[in-house]
N, C-alpha and C positions, 0 to 999 in steps of 0.2 A: 504493500500500500504506500509505503514511503520510498521516495527515490534514495538510491544508495548514498549519495553525498549527505542528505539530511539525516539518514539513519546513522551515518558515521559521526556526524557532529553531536547528535543526541547521545550516542553510546559513549563517546569520549568524555562528554560532560558528566554523564552518570558514573562512569568508572573513576572519575576524579572526585566523586562524592557530591555532585551538584544535581539537584532535580532539574530536568529539562524536558520541554515539550514543543512540538509544532503547535502553532497557535493562529487564530484569526481566520482570514480569508482562505488560506490554503486548506484548513480543516473543513471549512464550509464547502469549498469547491470539491474536495475529495468526496465528501458525503453526498454531494449532488451528482457524482459521477463525471465531473469535469476535471480537466487537467489544469492544476493551478499555474498561474503565470509566474509566481514566485513563492518562496517558502520563508516564513518567519519562525524563529525559535525564541521562546522565553525561558529563562533559567534563573536559578537562585545564585548563580555565579556573578560576582561583580565584574564590571568591564575590565579592570586590570587583571583579574583572574582568567578571563576569557582570552585576553591578549597573550598572557603567559602560556596558557594551555595550547593555543594554536599559533605559537610563535613562528613567524615566517610566512604564514598564510592568513593573517588577520589584519584588518585595516580599521583604525579608529575613526569610523565615519560619523559617529554621533555620541561621543563620550559623555557629553553633558546630559544627554537623555538616556544614557546607559546602553548605547547601541554600538556593537562591533560587527563588521562584515567579515565573515569567514569565507575564504575561497577554498572550495573542495571539488576536485574533479571538474573544474571549469565553471562551477555554479557558485554564484554569490548568495550567501545565506545570512540574513540579518539576525544577529543574536543579541537579544535585549534582556537586561536584568529585570526580574519581577519589580513592578512599581506599585506604589500605593497612591490613592487619590490625593490631590491637593487643590489649591485655588487657581483659578484662571481669570485674572483680571483683564486680559486683553482679548478674551473670548476666542483664543486660538491655541495657545500653548500654556502648560502649567507654569506658575510663577517659580516653582522649585520642584525638582524631582526627588521623590523620597523612595529609596530602594527598599525592597521587602524580601523576606525569606519565604513568603507564602504565595502560592499560585492563586489562591482565592482573592487576594488583594489585587492582583494583576487583572484577573478576569472581570472583577466587579467594576473596573474603571473603563471598560470598553463600551462602544456605542450601542450595538445591537446584539440581541441574544444569539443570532445566527453567526455572529463574528466573535462570540465570547466562549468558544469551545477550544479545548486543548487536546492534543493527541500525543501519547508517549510513543517510544520507538517500537512497542509491541502492537500498536494500533488501538490501544485502549483509550476511550474518549472520556474526558472530564467535562461534564456539562452541568453547571450549577444553576442555570437560569432558564432552562427549558428550550434551549436553542435547537435541539434536535427535533422536538415536537413542532416548533415554529417552522423549521425547515421543511418538514413533511407537509405541514398545512399551507405552506407558501405565504407566511406572514412575517412582516418586518415589525419588530417590537423593541423598544429601547430597553437596555439594562437599567433597572431602577426607575427613577423619576425622569420622564422624557424631557421635560423642560430644563431640568438641571443638566442633562447630557448635552443639550443643544447650546445652553448658555456657556458651558465650559469651553466648547469648541464649535463655533458656528459653522465651520466647514462640514460638520456632521449633517447639517441640514441638507446640503447638496449631495453628500454621500448617500444619504437615505433615499433621496429621489433617484439617484443613479442606480442604486440596487433595485428599486422598484421598476425602473425602465429596462434594466438589463435582465433581471431575473423574472420579471412579471409577477412579483409578489405583491400582496395587498398590504397596505400600511394600517396597522390596527388603530382604532379610534383615538386613544390617548396620545399615541405618537403623532398621529395626523394633526390633532388639535395643537400639539406643541410646535409642530412645523410652522403652522400659520402664526402662532403667537410669537415665536422667536425669530421669524423671518427678517425683521429689521436689523438683526445682529450681523447679517451678511455684509453690511457696510464695513465691518472690521476685517474682512477677508481680502487678501491681495487679488487684484483682477486676474493675474496669471493662474492662480489656484482655482478661481471661479471658472475660467475658460477651460481649464483642463477637465474639471468635473463635468461641465456642460457638454463638452465635445463627446465624452464617453456616454453621458446620459442620452443626448440627442440621437446617438447612433444605436441605442438600445432597441430591441425588437418590440418593446412594450411602452414606448414613449408617449403614445396618445393619451392614455388616462392620466399620466403625470402632468402633461401640458394642460389638460382640461380641468384638473382638480386643483392645481397649484399655481395659477397665473399670478396671484398676489405675492408668492415667494419669488418668482422669477422677476417680477416688476421692481423688486428692490434694486437690482443691478441692470434691469432692462426697463426703465420707466417708459420707453416708447410703446410698450405693449399695453399699458394700463388703459388708455382710451379705447382700445380695440375690444376689450372684454365686454360682452353684452351689447355691442354696437350693431343694431339691426341694419342690414344692408338694403332692405326695402326693394328687392329686385328679384324677379322670378328666376334669374340665373343662379341664385344662391339659396341654399337651404340651411346655412349656418350663419351666426353672427361673424364679425370680422375675425375675432380670435379663434372661434371654433373652426372657421375655414382654414386659417393659418396652421392650426394644430393638425387638422386632418391632412393638409397638404404636406406638412413636414413628415408625417408618418407614412405618406404614400410614396416618397422618393427614396432612392437608394441610400443606405446608411453610411454616407460620407459627410464629414463635418461641414464642408463648404456648401453642399447641396441642402443639408438640413437647416443650417443657419439661413440660407437664402429663403427657404420656404417660411421659416419662422418670422422673417423680417420683411417679406416681399410686399405686404399690404399695410405696414404700420403707418403709412401716410394717409390711409383712407379716411379716418375720422376727420382730419383737417381739410379734406377735399370734398366732403359730402354735400351734395345738393339734391333737391327734388324737382322733378318737372311738374307740369300742370296736372298730370295724372297721378302724382304722388310716388312715382317710380324714382328710386335712389340712383344717383350717378356719382362717380368719383373721378372727374376729369383732372388729369395731371397727377394722379396719385403715384405713378411709378417714379417720377422725378423726386417727389417729396419723400417717398419711401426710401429711395436710394440715399438721399441726404441723411435721413434719420439712421439708416443702416450703417452708413459710414461713421457716424458719431458713436454708435453702439460698438462697432468693431474697434474703433480707436480706444474707447473707454476700457474695453476688455483686453487691450494690448495684444490684439491679434496680429499675426505676422502679416506684412504688407501684401504679399502675394495672395493669401487667402482673402484678406479684406477687399482688395481690388477686384477679385473674381466675384465675390458676393455682391458688391455694389454694382458691378456690370450686369450681372444676371438679374438683380432687382430692377435696374433701370430698363432692361430690355424685356422683362417678363410679360408685359401686356401688349407688345407689338403684334401686329398681324403676322401669321406664319407665312413666309415666302413660299410660293408655289411654282416658280419658274426657275429654269437653269440659271438665268442671268441674276435674278434676285438672290438666289441662294448663294451663288458664287460671290456676289458682292458682300453678303452678310458674313460668309466664311472669311473673305479677305479682310473684313474689318475686325472680326472677333477671333478668328482662328478656328480650326476644325474642332479642337477639344472644347472650347467654350460654346461653340454653336451646338454641339451634341448635348452639352449640359443644359443649354437653353431649351432644347427640345424635351429633355427630361423634366425641366421645371414646368414647361407648358403641360406635360402629361399629368404631373402631380397637381397642378393648379386645377386642371379639368376634373381630376378624380375627386376633388373636394368641393365641386360645384353641383348644380342640379343634374340628376341622371338624364334629364331631357337634353343636355348639351354634350352627351358622349359622342355624338357624330363628329365633333371637332377632332377626335383622336385620329380619324382617317386623314385629316389634313397634316397632322404631325407626322404620321407614318409616311405619307407621300413625300414630305420634305426630306425625311431621312433617306428614303429610297432614291430621291433625286441626288442627294449628296453622295451616296454610295456610287451612283452612276458617274458623277463628275470625277470622283476620285479614281474610278476604274479607267476613265479616259485621260487621267493625269491632267485634269483641268488646272489652268493657272488661276490662282486666287489673289495673288498680291504681287507687288513689285519684286519681292524676293524670288518669285517663281518665274518672272519674265525672262525670256530667252536672250534679251539684250540688257546691258547694264549702262551705268553712267559713263564709263570709258568709251563705249561705242558711240554715245551721243556726243561726247567731247571730240571724238575723231571726225564727226560730221560737221564740227565747227560750232556747236552749241556751247554756251558758257553759263555758269551760275544757275540762277533760277530756271533758265530755259531748259536745262537738262532735266530737272524734276518735272517741269510742266510737260515735256515731251514724253517722258516715261509714263506719267499718269494717263496721258492721251492714248498711248499705245496699250496700256492695261485696259482702258475702257474699250478699245477696239477688240482686244482678245476676249473680254467678257461678253461682247456683243457677237462673238463667233469667229473673229479673225484667227487664223492659225498662229499658235505660239511658236513660231520658227524664226530663227535669227535673220535669215535672208529676207523673208517677206516683211518682217518688222522694220528692218533697215530701209527697205524700199518704201514702206509706208511712212517712215519718218522723213525721208527725202521728199516724198510727195507733199507732206504737211508743211515742209519748210519752203517749198517753191511758191 
């Protein structure tokens, strides 16, 4: 049940007289039949004793918190001394670490019952808080007082939502109530940590109920979504309010962070753009541009990497445009966006449609047709941009063009190719000479 390197670490600690256990998420995942991503060990040994015992293969990665990383057979195993609870004035880390000799102290300070189980090297489970039963029932429940757990470390709020989104577990009522109550404490968490948890949560296979049930929690660090919650779209094309539509659209797209963030934010500008016509039908003219601006601010606030942020903003800005249906229009769109972004845009259009009225499913045929046209263009090695053009700036300079004239001519030749002219050097040079005469 235990990987050989983990068993080796546990056995060596035990033989030296120290109680030692695998603990936390690795035990949870093992009991679920999943392969743990990493293994953590908790022990009665102090950090300096662990360092001495594993001399030469131990790294003091977090001595202040009692953590030493042991390298065994290429695996990095975090070994942490039993700790007792203390105070958390910054709502993130304990003010001081108190080491303990008792496993019970260490397990009682953990966030959720399913994460508060320990396993010895023989596979025996120590479960003091009913974690195994909650695991079988698919329930997320805090160890002890939920509000206290979240006030100690506010990142646990998002961790709980992530586990719900990834595992598909229900959050028991007291824990759920504490999530709503303590959500404002997320303002104490670094944006990078919030982004990391949200990326993983958004890509979970059960993200939809989390988004629908906890928008107030998310709005602490994404205030852009607050006006969307409960906002009636007053339009026959929509069966959900703005937030419900965004949540369903996010769940409908491939589980990649850029795509899921795009769907989460693609309509955040709608409430600011809402108007009604004489028949009372709701419209949101200009909402893609407003949504893109708001999305850019959200990405910046969360310290998202620039490449991902730019991609999200581009997809949000383009998400409501008509789907091109001709070779030329698609070639131009691909030339402007690139093949990868254009295909992502089609995925965005599909997810957007999936979260609208079933009466509008016929639009999926247009999306598929656009993808088929693109595949055909690629098969024919269509030129999409100046980079693909068979002539370059040097060729234009050789014809006597200078400065801006070169760029103007290359763009004119690209237009001609997009209109059907062959992308061949000889014919393009002839066309350039003709345009110069």
